[in-house]
C-alpha atoms as one frame of an Amber mdcrd trajectory, in Angstrom:
protein
  56.168 129.814 105.060  57.583 132.408 107.505  58.883 130.725 110.451  57.462
 133.373 112.904  53.856 133.098 111.381  54.202 129.289 111.396  55.120 129.424
 115.153  52.276 131.738 115.956  49.870 129.339 114.055  50.860 126.302 116.020
  50.746 128.299 119.302  47.188 129.300 118.290  45.923 125.806 117.549  47.556
 124.464 120.917  45.927 127.477 122.666  42.527 126.455 121.321  43.062 122.894
 122.392  43.907 124.018 125.972  41.018 126.531 126.173  38.499 123.897 125.098
  39.927 121.549 127.712  39.671 124.002 130.515  36.197 125.013 129.612  35.088
 121.424 129.481  37.048 120.656 132.692  38.642 117.735 130.928  41.458 117.827
 133.606  44.544 117.967 131.421  45.284 121.770 132.231  48.155 123.082 130.238
  49.635 119.755 129.360  48.880 120.320 125.593  51.273 123.206 125.635  54.018
 121.274 127.496  53.513 118.296 125.013  53.600 120.587 122.030  56.736 122.268
 123.173  58.546 118.973 123.589  57.439 118.093 120.056  58.908 121.252 118.593
  62.198 120.768 120.353  62.404 117.124 119.517  61.350 117.373 116.115  63.912
 120.140 115.452  66.617 117.885 116.884  65.425 115.043 114.736  65.481 117.116
 111.579  69.133 117.925 112.166  69.977 114.409 113.115  68.277 113.036 109.818
  70.605 115.226 107.849  73.456 113.288 109.290  71.838 109.916 109.114  70.911
 110.253 105.419  74.689 111.175 104.753  75.964 108.442 106.937  73.481 105.544
 106.779  75.418 103.405 109.408  74.220 105.774 112.059  70.640 104.746 111.584
  71.212 101.939 114.140  71.905 104.421 116.763  68.861 106.469 115.727  66.454
 103.575 115.903  67.894 102.586 119.383  67.125 106.081 120.438  63.609 105.926
 119.187  62.919 102.559 120.875  64.518 103.849 124.132  62.342 106.947 124.179
  59.146 105.129 123.293  59.799 102.423 125.955  60.750 105.005 128.600  57.635
 107.078 127.836  55.272 104.026 127.931  57.013 102.871 131.162  56.211 106.148
 133.006  52.478 105.521 132.418  52.548 101.906 133.810  53.915 102.640 137.298
  50.767 101.120 138.853  51.689  97.672 137.534  54.173  95.421 139.276  57.366
  95.672 137.185  55.597  98.055 135.141  58.674  99.780 133.565  60.303  96.594
 132.466  56.882  95.353 131.154  56.480  98.347 129.000  60.031  98.019 127.635
  59.743  94.369 126.784  56.373  95.080 125.171  57.401  97.975 122.922  60.686
  96.256 121.860  59.082  93.038 121.052  56.165  94.540 119.128  58.048  97.110
 117.065  60.894  94.708 116.389  58.715  91.931 115.082  56.819  94.189 112.823
  59.801  95.854 111.369  61.622  92.576 110.829  58.538  91.046 109.151  58.026
  94.137 106.771  61.503  94.254 105.571  62.087  90.430 105.461  58.914  90.104
 103.277  60.371  92.860 101.135  57.212  94.973 101.295  59.339  98.074 101.475
  62.764  98.562 100.061  65.517  98.422 102.759  66.598 102.030 102.393  67.595
 104.253 105.101  64.827 106.699 104.345  62.046 104.057 104.297  63.438 102.323
 107.255  63.426 105.554 109.391  59.988 106.376 108.157  58.450 103.124 108.894
  60.291 102.511 112.007  59.076 105.861 113.497  55.427 105.096 112.664  55.608
 101.399 114.133  57.575 102.336 117.239  55.155 105.187 118.052  52.051 102.879
 117.817  53.810 100.229 120.034  54.398 102.772 122.598  50.610 103.646 122.320
  49.572  99.908 122.577  51.738  99.418 125.721  50.321 102.576 127.368  46.668
 101.711 126.498  46.672  97.936 127.138  48.650  98.504 130.296  46.407 101.183
 131.790  43.181  99.257 130.600  44.645  96.299 132.527  45.246  98.384 135.680
  41.794  99.804 135.556  39.882  96.658 134.888  41.991  94.831 137.645  40.942
  97.413 140.207  37.240  97.298 139.232  37.282  93.428 139.506  39.552  92.899
 142.350  37.042  91.029 144.211  36.686  88.498 141.229  40.574  88.202 141.101
  40.858  87.469 144.736  37.947  84.931 144.594  40.007  83.225 141.804  43.087
  83.133 143.821  41.183  81.632 146.773  40.033  78.889 144.591  43.582  78.135
 143.651  43.832  79.873 140.311  47.152  80.995 138.956  47.838  84.556 138.504
  47.855  84.204 134.826  44.484  82.438 134.820  43.070  85.039 137.128  44.002
  87.926 134.935  43.497  86.096 131.598  39.984  87.547 130.759  41.179  91.140
 131.949  44.195  90.941 129.859  42.181  89.926 126.744  39.731  92.769 127.335
  42.516  95.346 127.757  44.141  94.454 124.497  40.885  94.516 122.584  39.999
  97.927 123.902  43.381  99.236 123.168  43.359  97.960 119.638  39.744  98.931
 118.568  40.350 102.577 117.758  43.388 101.679 115.485  41.341  99.090 113.683
  38.312 101.553 113.260  40.772 103.908 111.744  42.160 101.185 109.420  38.657
 100.117 108.129  37.844 103.744 107.398  41.144 104.523 105.822  40.487 106.187
 102.206  36.686 106.950 103.067  36.920 108.816 106.240  40.540 109.614 106.665
  43.827 109.945 104.564  46.635 108.829 106.898  49.902 110.615 107.113  51.843
 107.991 105.322  49.771 108.076 102.230  49.806 111.907 102.092  53.525 111.998
 102.936  54.209 109.582 100.055  52.295 111.677  97.696  53.895 114.856  98.744
  57.179 112.826  98.233  56.550 112.358  94.601  55.080 108.849  94.701  52.113
 107.937  92.623  48.634 107.343  94.123  49.080 103.558  93.642  52.610 103.639
  95.326  51.278 105.754  98.116  48.429 103.400  98.752  50.828 100.461  98.812
  53.026 102.022 101.343  50.039 103.144 103.484  48.804  99.504 103.434  52.125
  98.204 104.602  52.142 100.630 107.383  48.736  99.741 108.665  49.437  96.031
 108.494  52.672  96.613 110.315  50.961  98.814 112.886  48.301  96.136 113.624
  51.031  93.458 114.023  53.130  95.643 116.321  50.208  96.801 118.542  48.688
  93.317 118.692  52.057  92.039 119.784  52.907  94.700 122.293  49.365  94.464
 123.914  49.571  90.808 124.350  53.106  90.899 125.860  52.207  93.631 128.239
  49.024  91.975 129.558  50.492  88.566 129.736  53.541  89.881 131.751  51.212
  91.966 133.920  48.959  89.119 134.557  51.814  87.087 136.261  51.461  89.362
 139.356  50.134  87.506 142.295  47.811  90.413 143.334  45.805  93.216 141.568
  47.633  96.302 140.464  47.515  99.232 142.896  46.427 101.939 140.376  47.573
 104.818 138.329  50.482 106.929 139.297
């Protein structure tokens, strides 16, 4: 496909997204264009980096560190309303993604090969980032709405962890439901990227399905762990979060 035509096509899709958002007054403005522009630059750089990584497998460690750092920093920027929100986001993403990746390869569900490691890590880390952002922001929102309840529990002598416990549970649940809904509809409603990508890469439909199942199970573990870590750490604050930044 011609690169110029491809670029114009992506710009047109993004333009439609912005147009619909402005028409419906969603409030995101031209942010989709900025997000897509960053994606173009980052994917271009990653494509060049992957050439070197596949040629020199030892560099994969640095690449994984880069992905984890970027994901943690992105999630941290969304949780400024939480006390120690940045550090909480970092710990949550690192814990959830690391646990899921170690479990996947320790159980030998995927061959420990540089290509597979990079592919699976990219998916797992990205979803850990989403879980940190969603659970954290749900926690902030619910804490603001239930500030009176939290202060009443404090007045009765409850610990911060106990006062925020139910809010944290609800925050994690709401963060995970969309992912679980997508998982249960996989194959009937959606054909996820890992499955399609494996097919395009030459895998048989059975092999592609196996790879997708590993990815879905890994995402569930990573997101659950990340959400729990984020909300448990956030719940240690002796007061309600101040809100979104």
